[in-house]
Each structure stands twice: as C-alpha cells, then as structure tokens.
TORKE-172557 format. One line per field, with one value per residue (C-alpha): residue number from 0; residue in one letter; x, y, z. Coordinates in Angstrom, 3 decimals, padded with zeros to 6 digits. Example, Ala and Ser with C-alpha at 12.3 -4.5 7.8 and 13.67 -1.06 7.14 Angstrom:
BEGIN
resi = 0,1
resn = A,S
c1 = 012.300,013.670
c2 = -004.500,-001.060
c3 = 007.800,007.140
% end
This chain:
BEGIN
resi = 0,1,2,3,4,5,6,7,8,9,10,11,12,13,14,15,16,17,18,19,20,21,22,23,24,25,26,27,28,29,30,31,32,33,34,35,36,37,38,39,40,41,42,43,44,45,46,47,48,49,50,51,52,53,54,55,56,57,58,59,60,61,62,63,64,65,66,67,68,69,70,71,72,73,74,75,76,77,78,79,80,81,82,83,84,85,86,87,88,89,90,91,92,93,94,95,96,97,98,99,100,101,102,103,104,105,106,107,108,109,110,111,112,113,114,115,116,117,118,119,120,121,122,123,124,125,126,127,128,129,130,131,132,133,134,135,136,137,138,139,140,141,142,143,144,145,146,147,148,149,150,151,152,153,154,155,156,157,158,159,160,161,162,163,164,165,166,167,168,169,170,171,172,173,174,175,176,177,178,179,180,181,182,183,184,185,186,187,188,189,190,191,192,193,194,195,196,197,198,199,200,201,202,203,204,205,206,207,208,209,210,211,212,213,214,215,216,217,218,219,220,221,222,223,224,225,226,227,228,229,230,231,232,233,234,235,236,237,238,239,240,241,242,243,244,245,246,247,248,249,250,251,252,253,254,255,256,257,258,259,260,261,262,263,264,265,266,267,268,269,270,271,272,273,274,275,276,277,278,279,280,281,282,283,284,285,286,287,288,289,290,291,292,293,294,295,296,297,298,299,300,301,302,303,304,305,306,307,308,309,310,311,312,313,314,315,316,317,318,319,320,321,322,323,324,325,326,327,328,329,330,331,332,333,334,335,336,337,338,339,340,341,342,343,344,345,346,347,348,349,350,351,352,353,354,355,356,357,358,359,360,361,362,363,364,365,366,367,368,369,370,371,372,373,374,375,376,377,378,379,380,381,382,383,384,385,386,387,388,389,390,391,392,393,394,395,396,397,398,399,400,401,402,403,404,405,406,407,408,409,410,411,412,413,414,415,416,417,418,419,420,421,422,423,424,425,426,427,428,429,430,431,432,433,434,435,436,437,438,439,440,441,442,443,444,445,446,447,448,449,450,451,452,453,454,455,456,457,458,459,460,461,462,463,464,465,466,467,468,469,470,471,472,473,474,475,476,477,478,479,480,481,482,483,484,485,486,487,488,489,490,491,492,493,494,495,496,497,498,499,500,501,502,503,504,505,506,507,508,509,510,511,512,513,514,515,516,517,518,519,520,521,522,523,524,525,526,527,528,529,530,531,532,533,534,535,536,537,538,539,540,541,542,543,544,545,546,547,548,549,550,551,552,553,554,555,556,557,558,559,560,561,562,563,564,565,566,567,568,569,570,571,572,573,574,575,576,577,578,579,580,581,582,583,584,585,586,587,588,589,590,591,592,593,594,595,596,597,598,599,600,601,602,603,604,605,606,607,608,609,610,611,612,613,614,615,616,617,618,619,620,621,622,623,624,625,626,627,628,629,630,631,632,633,634,635,636,637
resn = M,S,Y,R,G,S,R,D,E,L,E,R,Q,L,S,A,V,T,G,L,L,D,A,A,N,I,I,V,H,G,T,D,G,I,I,R,S,W,T,A,G,C,E,N,L,Y,G,W,S,R,I,E,A,V,G,Q,E,V,H,E,L,L,G,T,Q,F,P,E,S,V,E,E,Q,R,N,R,F,L,A,A,Q,S,W,S,G,E,V,I,H,H,H,K,D,G,R,P,L,F,I,A,T,H,W,V,L,L,S,P,L,G,S,A,E,Q,V,V,V,Q,T,N,N,D,V,T,A,M,K,V,M,Q,E,T,V,A,E,R,E,A,H,Q,L,S,I,L,D,T,V,P,D,G,M,V,V,I,D,E,A,G,I,I,S,S,F,S,A,A,A,E,R,L,F,G,Y,K,A,A,E,V,C,G,L,N,V,K,V,L,M,P,D,P,D,R,A,A,H,D,S,Y,I,S,N,Y,L,T,T,G,E,R,R,I,I,G,Y,G,R,V,V,T,G,R,R,K,D,G,S,T,F,P,M,E,L,S,V,G,E,A,A,T,R,N,K,R,I,F,T,G,F,I,R,D,L,T,S,R,H,K,I,E,E,E,L,R,Q,S,Q,K,M,E,A,I,G,Q,L,T,G,G,L,A,H,D,F,N,N,L,L,T,V,V,S,G,N,L,E,M,I,D,N,K,L,E,D,P,K,L,R,V,L,L,R,E,A,Q,S,A,A,D,D,G,A,K,L,T,S,Q,L,L,A,F,G,R,R,Q,S,L,N,P,R,T,V,D,I,G,Q,L,V,G,G,F,S,D,L,L,R,R,T,L,G,E,A,V,E,L,R,T,V,I,S,G,A,A,I,E,A,S,V,D,G,S,Q,L,Q,N,A,I,L,N,L,A,I,N,A,R,D,A,M,P,K,G,G,R,L,T,I,D,I,S,S,V,K,L,D,A,D,Y,A,K,T,Y,P,S,V,R,T,G,D,F,V,L,I,S,V,T,D,T,G,S,G,M,T,A,E,V,R,E,K,A,F,D,P,F,F,T,T,K,G,L,G,A,G,T,G,L,G,L,S,M,V,Y,G,F,A,K,Q,S,G,G,N,I,Q,L,Y,S,E,P,G,Q,G,T,S,V,R,L,F,L,P,S,A,R,S,K,A,D,E,E,I,T,H,F,D,T,A,E,T,A,P,L,P,R,G,W,E,K,L,L,V,V,E,D,D,P,R,V,R,R,V,V,V,A,R,L,A,D,L,G,Y,Q,I,I,E,A,A,T,G,I,E,A,L,E,L,L,Q,K,H,N,D,I,S,L,L,F,T,D,I,V,M,P,G,G,M,T,G,N,E,L,A,D,Q,V,R,M,A,K,P,T,I,K,V,L,F,T,S,G,Y,A,E,P,T,I,A,G,K,E,L,A,Q,S,G,R,W,L,R,K,P,H,T,A,R,E,L,A,T,V,L,R,E,L,L,D
c1 = 000.000,001.247,001.929,-001.025,-003.220,-002.098,-002.717,-006.242,-006.848,-005.676,-008.016,-010.858,-010.279,-009.935,-013.125,-014.932,-013.682,-014.290,-017.681,-018.696,-017.183,-017.858,-019.555,-016.517,-013.560,-011.103,-008.138,-006.109,-002.718,000.541,003.717,004.623,001.610,-000.360,-004.076,-005.738,-009.133,-011.170,-014.512,-017.656,-017.019,-013.693,-015.471,-017.759,-014.912,-012.291,-014.294,-012.398,-014.289,-013.016,-011.932,-009.949,-008.277,-007.313,-003.810,-002.711,-000.017,-002.050,000.138,000.525,-003.211,-004.216,-001.195,-000.624,001.133,002.691,004.072,007.441,008.750,007.018,010.037,010.500,006.808,006.851,009.919,008.487,005.210,006.833,008.882,005.856,003.326,000.676,000.325,-002.304,-002.176,-003.383,-002.506,-003.694,-005.257,-006.606,-009.967,-010.187,-011.130,-007.925,-009.270,-007.414,-008.993,-007.846,-007.890,-007.549,-006.048,-005.183,-002.855,-002.464,-000.008,-001.692,-000.539,-003.633,-003.947,-002.234,-000.481,003.164,002.423,001.683,-000.887,-001.680,-005.267,-006.031,-009.137,-009.688,-012.065,-012.677,-012.002,-011.848,-014.890,-013.570,-010.116,-011.563,-013.591,-010.492,-008.535,-011.403,-011.558,-007.770,-007.871,-010.578,-008.651,-005.489,-007.443,-008.974,-005.601,-004.057,-006.836,-006.440,-002.679,-003.149,-005.841,-004.605,-007.361,-006.444,-008.663,-008.990,-011.288,-012.329,-014.679,-017.349,-014.716,-012.758,-009.919,-008.128,-008.238,-007.094,-004.820,-004.162,-000.869,-002.273,-003.150,000.440,001.753,-000.788,-000.314,003.296,002.445,003.006,-000.065,001.627,002.067,-001.600,-003.579,-004.907,-004.823,-007.786,-008.385,-008.236,-004.428,-004.973,-006.896,-005.817,-007.678,-010.551,-011.726,-009.468,-011.107,-014.640,-014.265,-015.184,-018.293,-019.327,-019.223,-021.008,-023.693,-024.192,-024.505,-026.979,-029.139,-028.398,-027.617,-025.253,-022.686,-020.343,-021.449,-022.343,-020.975,-017.790,-016.858,-013.785,-011.924,-008.345,-005.965,-002.859,000.317,002.827,005.155,002.370,001.674,-001.922,-003.541,-007.041,-008.791,-012.156,-013.569,-016.327,-017.449,-019.275,-020.906,-021.397,-022.546,-020.685,-021.162,-023.541,-020.881,-020.481,-017.418,-016.775,-014.680,-013.287,-012.028,-009.666,-008.657,-005.810,-007.015,-003.655,-003.002,-006.575,-006.494,-003.171,-004.636,-007.717,-005.483,-003.424,-006.638,-007.953,-004.632,-004.652,-008.202,-007.310,-004.262,-006.345,-008.901,-006.194,-004.504,-007.669,-008.144,-004.571,-004.460,-007.602,-006.273,-002.970,-004.819,-006.759,-003.666,-001.733,-004.413,-003.924,-000.156,-000.557,-002.420,000.139,003.204,001.773,000.909,004.296,006.008,004.056,004.677,008.388,008.559,007.090,008.986,011.971,012.506,015.291,013.868,010.484,012.150,013.779,010.364,008.851,011.606,011.080,007.370,008.167,010.554,007.784,005.439,008.085,008.347,004.576,004.823,007.352,005.009,002.094,004.371,004.964,001.243,000.605,003.206,001.471,-001.935,-000.531,-001.528,001.866,002.939,005.536,007.921,008.502,011.471,013.621,016.218,019.167,018.592,022.167,023.584,021.017,021.844,025.559,025.281,024.124,025.855,028.171,025.114,023.798,027.094,027.172,023.549,024.225,027.388,030.616,029.062,026.870,028.388,026.685,026.656,025.168,024.571,023.481,022.491,022.764,023.539,021.370,018.510,016.106,012.779,010.190,010.175,010.648,014.348,014.331,011.349,013.030,016.136,013.935,012.311,015.641,016.956,013.917,014.493,018.177,017.343,014.880,017.536,020.154,017.807,017.179,020.947,022.085,025.204,026.017,025.346,025.038,022.644,022.405,020.735,020.098,018.951,017.715,015.178,012.250,009.204,006.084,003.792,000.164,001.006,002.832,-000.069,-002.481,-000.513,-000.390,-003.684,-002.288,000.539,000.339,002.050,004.834,008.467,009.693,012.868,013.269,015.086,015.610,016.798,017.851,019.321,020.655,018.820,016.383,013.533,009.805,007.180,004.029,002.063,004.553,004.687,000.917,001.006,004.366,002.892,000.246,000.884,002.084,002.791,006.289,008.199,010.686,010.655,008.749,010.124,012.392,010.245,007.038,005.908,005.641,008.848,007.523,004.068,005.659,007.641,004.440,002.543,005.425,005.649,001.900,001.618,004.569,002.615,004.635,004.322,006.051,006.525,007.910,009.684,010.880,011.445,012.459,016.221,016.657,016.484,014.154,013.922,011.800,011.265,010.279,008.854,008.992,007.740,010.480,011.223,008.912,009.903,007.570,009.021,009.410,006.821,008.256,007.240,008.986,010.967,011.577,015.085,015.667,018.175,016.707,018.627,017.328,014.522,011.046,009.953,006.984,004.172,001.242,-001.111,-004.668,-005.018,-008.116,-007.604,-010.006,-009.815,-012.648,-010.918,-011.398,-008.319,-006.055,-007.592,-006.900,-003.233,-002.777,-004.510,-002.403,000.817,-000.078,-001.157,002.201,003.876,001.978,-000.685,-004.326,-006.477,-009.985,-011.018,-013.652,-014.661,-015.993,-015.559,-019.042,-018.310,-014.971,-016.644,-019.086,-016.187,-014.339,-017.216,-016.964,-013.201,-011.581,-008.050,-007.358,-003.887,-003.708,-005.986,-004.597,-006.909,-007.088,-007.840,-010.150,-013.073,-016.729,-019.584,-019.590,-016.617,-012.979,-010.008,-009.136,-012.767,-012.664,-009.375,-010.920,-013.801,-011.510,-009.244,-012.249,-013.470,-010.058,-007.242,-004.505,-005.047,-002.275,-003.184,-001.424,-002.688,-002.305,-003.628,-002.901,-002.534,-002.586,-003.519,-002.200,-005.717,-006.835,-003.850,-002.002,-003.774,-003.392,000.239,000.991,-000.483,000.935,003.795,003.021,002.203,002.484,001.849,000.527,001.981,004.113,006.292,005.888,009.128,007.888,004.618,006.286,008.849,006.415,004.029,006.728,007.823,004.265,003.448,006.769
c2 = 000.000,003.486,006.095,008.117,005.045,004.373,008.028,007.869,004.654,006.264,009.185,006.813,004.795,007.889,009.334,006.114,006.153,009.837,009.632,007.110,009.121,012.622,013.626,012.634,014.932,013.179,014.716,012.770,014.123,012.881,012.410,015.872,017.277,018.320,017.834,015.330,015.006,017.278,016.052,018.027,017.378,019.247,022.120,022.451,022.032,024.324,026.752,026.149,024.688,021.637,023.818,026.105,023.243,020.689,021.323,023.243,022.061,020.742,022.030,025.474,025.728,024.631,026.112,022.780,022.846,019.494,018.430,018.503,020.002,019.233,017.417,015.281,014.465,013.525,011.283,009.534,008.905,007.571,005.163,003.830,004.326,005.478,008.033,009.260,012.337,015.863,018.858,022.421,023.410,026.824,027.686,029.870,032.789,032.258,030.729,027.691,024.233,021.370,018.250,014.567,013.108,009.660,009.224,006.126,005.656,003.781,002.405,002.218,-000.850,-000.492,002.688,003.198,006.452,006.431,008.720,009.826,009.583,011.884,011.331,014.451,015.041,018.447,018.223,021.974,022.030,019.081,020.675,023.964,022.036,020.136,023.349,024.939,021.958,022.036,025.756,025.188,022.297,024.398,027.242,024.908,023.355,026.807,027.667,024.379,024.868,028.376,027.898,026.585,023.961,020.490,018.518,014.732,012.881,009.253,006.750,004.545,002.123,004.919,004.780,008.111,009.341,012.954,014.610,018.351,020.142,021.635,018.119,017.064,019.862,019.052,015.281,014.953,012.499,013.025,012.468,009.491,007.828,007.887,007.791,004.228,003.758,003.784,007.214,005.716,005.945,009.615,008.784,007.656,004.984,004.589,006.514,004.404,001.134,002.530,004.328,001.478,000.570,004.240,004.506,001.161,002.223,005.520,003.868,001.352,003.549,007.114,008.097,011.077,012.013,014.550,014.999,018.588,020.364,020.947,018.704,018.794,015.489,014.297,013.744,011.577,012.684,010.447,010.625,009.356,012.674,013.841,017.266,018.782,019.529,020.695,018.321,019.233,016.558,016.985,014.216,013.804,011.065,010.243,007.246,005.650,005.883,008.211,010.233,012.148,015.310,016.265,019.774,019.842,022.855,022.611,023.895,023.683,027.455,028.326,025.969,027.479,030.988,029.875,028.281,031.490,033.458,031.061,031.232,035.033,035.174,032.736,034.759,037.955,036.383,035.061,038.466,040.235,037.741,037.913,041.696,042.030,039.632,041.504,044.804,043.461,041.787,045.041,046.707,043.989,044.398,048.135,047.489,044.917,046.969,050.196,048.730,047.025,050.347,052.130,049.325,049.472,053.048,052.050,048.804,048.787,045.022,043.883,040.370,041.663,043.951,040.885,039.226,042.428,042.874,039.274,039.950,043.138,041.185,038.680,041.558,042.941,039.530,039.577,042.970,041.585,038.667,040.985,043.093,040.005,039.321,042.901,042.530,039.424,041.089,044.170,046.420,047.477,051.094,051.483,054.301,054.037,055.957,055.791,053.132,051.876,048.164,047.191,049.516,048.386,044.692,045.418,047.453,044.520,041.674,041.156,040.571,038.097,036.199,035.925,034.733,032.113,030.733,029.529,026.514,028.655,030.704,034.076,035.550,038.881,039.621,043.132,043.557,047.284,050.426,052.517,050.017,051.996,050.993,052.875,050.777,050.768,049.919,048.507,046.275,045.073,044.151,042.196,040.407,039.434,038.352,036.095,034.542,034.023,032.267,029.960,029.202,028.461,026.032,024.277,023.744,022.058,020.679,023.940,025.267,028.509,031.442,033.851,037.262,038.523,042.139,043.485,045.801,044.175,045.338,043.207,043.312,042.362,038.812,038.181,039.658,037.259,034.322,035.750,037.576,039.254,040.949,044.568,045.658,048.235,048.713,046.722,045.833,042.056,040.564,036.813,034.900,031.411,028.563,025.091,023.473,020.614,022.330,021.918,019.413,020.600,020.280,022.447,025.060,025.407,026.333,028.132,031.635,030.615,032.105,029.674,026.951,025.560,022.385,023.012,021.149,022.233,025.537,026.019,028.585,030.608,029.936,033.669,034.290,033.761,035.085,038.339,038.643,037.968,040.719,043.186,042.659,043.055,046.138,047.719,047.485,044.545,040.794,037.604,034.268,030.992,028.348,025.143,021.476,018.696,018.317,021.268,024.227,027.183,030.588,033.409,036.344,039.728,042.292,045.808,048.961,050.935,054.326,057.146,060.766,062.074,063.454,061.089,061.321,062.591,060.266,060.654,057.776,057.673,056.923,058.404,057.442,055.160,056.901,060.433,061.633,061.558,064.972,066.336,068.749,070.728,071.169,069.863,066.780,065.092,061.282,059.239,055.421,052.891,050.199,051.274,049.371,050.954,054.349,053.967,053.126,056.070,058.503,057.292,057.695,061.206,062.223,061.027,063.257,066.295,066.704,067.606,064.862,064.798,061.338,060.052,056.607,057.673,060.418,061.797,062.083,063.754,066.468,067.204,067.591,069.813,072.330,072.525,072.989,075.801,075.207,071.752,071.707,068.226,065.392,061.899,059.453,055.861,055.505,052.485,053.007,051.968,054.470,055.517,057.894,056.944,058.758,060.590,061.760,063.056,064.857,066.540,067.949,069.012,070.917,072.641,073.790,074.615,074.690,075.211,071.872,069.314,065.690,062.454,059.117,055.614,052.167,048.484,048.606,051.235,050.838,053.610,054.122,055.114,056.930,058.198,061.542,062.414,061.274,063.537,066.471,065.856,063.384,061.936,058.356,055.868,052.163,050.131,048.991,052.083,052.905,055.816,057.299,057.185,058.816,061.511,062.343,062.717,064.809,067.354,067.408,068.226,070.702,072.540
c3 = 000.000,-000.856,001.866,000.665,000.912,004.458,005.395,003.975,005.859,009.092,008.616,007.885,011.019,013.149,011.728,012.522,016.115,016.773,015.197,017.785,020.635,019.413,022.651,024.698,025.392,023.094,021.302,018.733,017.716,016.325,018.277,017.003,018.896,015.756,016.395,014.004,015.638,017.926,019.248,019.960,023.640,023.280,021.554,024.584,027.078,025.563,023.380,020.142,017.184,015.317,012.399,014.746,016.577,013.921,012.648,015.784,018.172,021.102,023.958,022.443,021.815,025.291,027.158,028.835,032.212,033.151,036.528,034.688,031.414,028.092,026.673,029.792,029.794,026.077,026.424,029.498,027.629,024.448,026.526,028.431,025.560,028.121,030.894,033.340,035.466,036.071,033.921,033.573,030.247,029.307,027.811,024.742,027.049,029.061,032.263,033.570,033.617,035.802,033.641,034.551,031.377,030.062,027.061,024.930,022.023,019.140,015.794,013.529,011.332,008.002,009.098,009.941,011.810,015.564,017.152,020.678,021.945,024.892,027.022,029.123,032.017,033.601,037.367,037.975,040.267,042.253,042.466,043.729,046.287,047.439,047.799,049.718,052.042,052.420,053.258,055.838,057.362,057.481,059.095,061.658,062.402,062.889,065.346,067.202,067.344,068.756,071.403,074.757,074.924,073.712,071.316,071.176,068.743,069.395,067.785,069.335,070.595,072.308,069.791,069.274,065.671,066.143,068.705,068.489,069.107,072.320,073.482,072.724,074.953,077.651,077.891,076.730,073.933,070.223,068.044,066.354,069.757,070.778,067.522,067.315,071.113,073.468,075.022,078.506,078.205,079.094,082.282,085.739,087.660,088.477,085.377,083.150,084.183,083.896,080.553,078.157,080.131,080.150,076.333,075.985,078.451,076.620,073.200,074.636,076.879,075.753,079.367,079.334,081.941,080.397,076.786,075.996,079.056,080.986,083.864,086.080,085.838,086.218,083.293,083.167,081.384,079.630,082.651,084.919,086.652,086.952,086.632,086.954,083.686,082.413,079.774,077.300,074.841,071.544,069.511,065.739,063.359,060.156,057.811,060.333,063.024,065.973,066.809,070.014,070.226,073.608,074.364,077.344,079.432,081.932,085.315,087.088,086.956,087.910,090.879,091.937,091.777,093.712,096.348,096.577,097.069,099.715,101.541,101.375,102.743,105.502,106.485,106.446,108.789,111.121,111.015,112.098,114.911,116.206,115.838,117.933,120.561,120.716,121.141,124.123,125.540,125.314,127.415,130.044,129.920,130.359,133.592,134.778,133.854,135.199,138.558,138.798,138.103,140.810,143.317,142.485,143.719,147.079,147.796,150.125,150.634,148.199,147.983,146.924,144.391,142.756,142.418,141.069,138.475,137.351,136.928,135.027,132.762,132.018,131.169,128.801,127.107,126.753,125.095,122.612,121.894,121.199,119.006,116.874,116.772,115.705,112.986,111.678,111.879,110.070,112.976,114.297,114.084,111.335,110.580,106.817,105.432,102.328,103.125,101.082,101.548,100.680,103.309,105.867,105.406,105.321,108.517,110.628,108.758,111.750,113.951,111.392,111.323,115.106,115.053,112.369,113.975,112.395,110.650,108.373,105.553,104.938,101.450,100.440,096.750,095.728,092.066,091.321,093.281,095.619,095.840,098.000,099.504,101.502,104.648,108.407,108.650,112.182,111.458,108.251,110.246,112.654,109.721,108.136,111.542,112.013,108.594,109.390,112.675,110.890,108.269,110.920,112.661,109.312,108.877,112.132,110.422,108.685,105.217,103.327,103.714,100.787,100.948,097.421,096.941,093.603,091.969,090.142,088.239,088.656,085.619,085.063,083.974,087.240,089.207,087.456,088.807,092.337,093.118,096.258,094.321,093.163,089.980,090.103,091.144,094.137,095.962,096.152,099.144,098.751,101.800,100.675,102.725,101.914,104.788,105.166,103.327,103.920,102.881,101.122,104.375,106.282,103.486,103.621,107.329,107.449,107.856,110.400,113.852,116.527,113.948,114.407,113.580,116.372,119.644,122.732,124.019,121.001,119.224,119.436,115.861,115.231,113.242,109.720,110.579,111.809,108.561,106.606,108.411,108.112,104.329,103.864,106.075,104.261,101.005,099.718,099.472,100.547,098.776,100.062,097.977,099.588,098.777,101.192,101.090,098.724,101.126,101.466,099.818,101.234,098.879,100.324,097.893,099.374,097.605,095.910,097.489,096.439,096.091,098.785,101.990,104.884,107.605,110.855,113.680,116.969,118.490,122.207,123.395,126.799,129.446,132.079,134.864,134.238,136.533,135.055,133.712,135.666,134.874,136.275,133.266,133.071,130.806,129.387,129.387,127.228,127.596,127.400,129.504,133.173,134.430,131.827,132.580,136.304,135.668,133.294,135.667,138.599,136.585,135.478,138.959,140.297,137.711,139.012,136.292,136.861,135.320,133.864,132.647,130.230,128.933,125.500,122.954,123.620,127.355,126.583,124.470,127.302,129.772,127.295,127.417,131.223,131.419,129.464,130.736,129.268,127.677,126.128,124.947,125.590,123.806,122.687,118.961,118.895,121.250,121.437,121.444,117.804,117.938,117.314,118.796,115.582,115.173,118.740,117.995,114.947,116.991,119.852,117.438,115.861,119.296,120.784,118.184,120.794,122.532,121.888,121.047,122.015,120.629,122.019,121.097,121.291,117.497,114.809,111.198,108.916,107.545,111.029,112.463,109.424,109.145,112.815,112.915,109.982,111.888,115.338,114.938,118.400,119.058,121.945,121.492,124.399,126.661,127.242,130.204,132.587,131.205,127.618,128.636,130.746,128.055,125.168,127.274,128.032,124.356,123.325,126.092,126.040
% end
C-alpha cells in the first residue's frame, strides 16, 4: 500500500472512532503534537471549534502545564506508551482548567504512523472544592494549634483518631504515639477502668454524663503525673458511626490561683483575729506593767524587788510577743522611710554572722547600686533576723545562707498568677538557705501564727508570721519556695522608694537613769478600759498633772465644754460608742485649736492613724512605760 493510501486509511479509522465518541472529550494528535481530531465534547470544554483546533499544536493551543517540562513528559510517555495524570489546560477565554487526562499511544492498522489519543475530564470544580476543604482544614488546624485547649477525637470504641498540638503539649504524647490507642491511656484509675463501660452504656441507653458540658476530671500525662482539667465533649454522626470530640482545658493554673486566694483570705482572717487579741492583751499588759512600776517606787525590801523585776521582765516579754502578733496582723505602728537596703543589710551583717554561727556561711549579693525601699528599717532588720534564725535552725550541720537584693518590676502577667501581688516597682530581698527544706504540708502552714516544727520551748511559731505581716503592712508581698532536702527561699517584695518626703514620727530613746519629767497642766484622758484608765490617771497624777477622765468620745466632748483650761488630749484611737479617737481629735481641734493631742492604742492601722500622725507626729503604742509617757508629754506641752 502506498503512503497516501495508508494516510487515507488512518483518517478513515480515526473518523470512525471519533464519530462514535464525538460527545466525549477526546483529542487525537501525532507524536509531534499536531491535532488530528477534535470532538464536539472538546469544543464544549475548551471553546475552540473543530476547524480552529485541527492542525494546531495541542500544547501550544491549550497552554498545557505538566508536573514537569514538556520534553520530559513527552519522552516519558513515548517510553511507556501510556500516561495518566493531572494537567492544567486553558480555555479559549484564558481561564485555567484542571484536567484529569489519560494518554495512549496507538498504531492504527495499516499505518506506519503512531498517534496519541487523549481522554480528558474536567475536574476543575472538584479541584476547587479540594482546595477549599484544604484551606478550611489548614485554618482549623491553625486555630487548634493556637488555642490553649487540647482537642482529642475518638470513635465509638474509644480509639483516638485525632490529637491536636495543644493536646500534645498538655499530655506529653506526640499524636503518632496515641492515635490508634484507646483514650483511657490519658486517664488515671478509676476513670481508666470505667471508661469502656461508660461509652457502651451511653450507646446502649443514651444516658449522658459529660457529653455537651464541661466537667472537672483528672488527666494523666505520659510521665504518669496527673492534673485537673475541664472536659467538654461533643458528639457527631458520620457514615452511620459516631465520633466524640473532647475539648480539654488545663485547670492547674486556675487551681493554683484559687489556692493562693484562699490562703490570702485565711491569712487575712487570722490576722484580724490575732491583731484584735494583741490589742486586748496590750491593754492587760498596760495594767500589769503600770501597777508594777508604781509598786516598784514604794517597795523597800530587796527580795520583793527581785520578784517584782522578774514579773516586770515577764510583762516585757509579753509585750514583745504581742508586738509580733501585731506585725502578723498588720496592725503594728511602722515608721517608713527611704532606706538603702544594701547599706542596711551590710550594717548589721556582723550581727547576722554571730547569730548564724561559724558553721553557716553568709553571702550577700546586691544587684545594682542605691537600691532603695520605703520601709521601716528597724522592722526590716527584725524580719531578716527572724528569717536568718529559721535558716540556721534548718541547717544544724552547717550550710550557706544567701541574701540577694535586687530591683524588680512586677507586671500584670505576674499579678495574674499571684492575686495578692500589686504591679509596680519593688525591691526584692531573697533569703535562701541550703537546709532541710519543707514538705508541702509544712509550706501550707508556714505563715500561720504559733505553727512551728521546732521542739517544745524552742520557738514561738511567730517568726515567719511576723515577717508575713510586716511585708503586707509595708505594702509589699512575701513568697515561700521550699522542697524537702533542697532548702528554702523566702522572697520579700517591698515597695520601691517614692519621692515624697518622709513622715516625721517621733521615736523615744531616753536614758533610764534620768529623773522623770513632771508637769502641772490639766489633761483630758479618754480610755474605754477602766483598768487601763486607772493606771494612766495614777501615773499622770504622780507626775503632778491635773487629770480629767472620760470613757468615750461623747463624754470627753461634754467635759471639754466645762473645762476651758485643758492643755492636752490623751486618747485611745479604737473606742466603742460611735466615735474613734481621731474623730474626737478633729472635733476638739475645731473647738479649741490650741489643745495638743497624744494618741495611744494596742494597734494602729495607717488608715486610722495616718492623718493624725501627719499632723501631730506623736504616738504611743501600748503597753508604754511611765518614762515614755512623761517624756512625750513634756515634748508636746513645752
């Protein structure tokens, strides 16, 4: 057969085939890419008519985009004589079309020329849908990876099919480790043992326990540790099967904050109780000490004097005890000033070393220069000394005590973790030992008054509670870190020094041997406790003063109207009857501005006494001695 005959035969066979499949998307072209046949289906798909398409190079016409280059694709196809895959074609109007194509290399009967038959299917809509689904999945995954809540998906048998990145961080497992396992691997007993029966019971009876709402349960990490979590479970049906999606929120931080708040409220309640008890006890000590002082002046028997001095010493120890209680209850009188903490600690480091003994090494680390706080320096020294004594007792075989001083700024994030903390600039004093440390049970009660782990008679249990109250009353905070066998670190946060002028509050430091200063002026004494009032009146009468006494503020104002020659008001601050000492002082000053005012109380909160102290600068805390009272009276009246 001639070449022309074979060519005509090829065309005839192709026409017969394409005539049968004209509605399909079939393109026939030579190995050179020249289109020989173009069906009606291709006209509809691509927009070119048969006349426009036949004779064109197929890849140029359609702008074919292969996974690899055209030449590489052609060579691979010719070697295999068939190929299936996805390409991008372009419509006549220029828009891209995603095409699933299948190529076959044929040699028509009686023809020496090979042709390529393409069967093309438009998958553009499906491709767009796949990309949309992929975008949504990527978006959902990005959300799940961002939110702190973990997500776990299980089937009816409890087998994990999905495990989010947050769940990986929460439980310590990688998704590949748990997918295919039963979800009870994430649960401690007894929930682990009961989980399968719970799902079975729900599928059988429809009885719900946690589906649809949050419930606090316990989770189990890969390392075996447990943690509280809030679990919310959603349910869905797919392909006649049910899947359950659990959203998990770690409650560890929230429980810690709630525990901090409960502890703070407990300490506040105990502080109010101990402060009130100390106030009443100070009134009793005032009576005891005052009467002992007056008896001392009248005793001549040396043996009785020894007994009296011993009783007076016991009363003084009681006063120190109530001072510690007042410190814990945040009701002690403080004298805040701008103090360089480094200099203050350095100034009594020798005392600390003697207190600690030779077996304990003392280190002081100061980060920065001129680290100043607004604080009562003497009370701060007492606090550090208490901490040092506790540390020494925790290191009976010796060790190291480190006092670290630095400036810190507490931000809002830190305050969220510790509800009792205020934000702002603070001076941090860390007192850290290498001692025996504390168990969790001891740490929980460490700041409670009268709680001690020492033997009988070895401690009052007020050391840490006093430091706690001092820090709180100073406008700061205290934190305790301790582990058994790892030592203890107490961190004091004290407010950084402000630029305002220091308040001038008088301290009393007079020589015990000097004679008591006397007077003759008329004084108005206001005290609700009759025993305390009798002691005070007797003391003042012995000093030569004329005394008018009252039990309440109302009674005092009535007496003030009858006596025009009163020189000084000596009043308790906290009194019954609807009028406090500072309210009485306000009315007295309005009526007679020249009258001097002296305050006293078993405790003094700055909110009560601050205004009056700023005006007068005179304050006596119960129990006070006759010398202190006599000295301050003359300073005011003179």
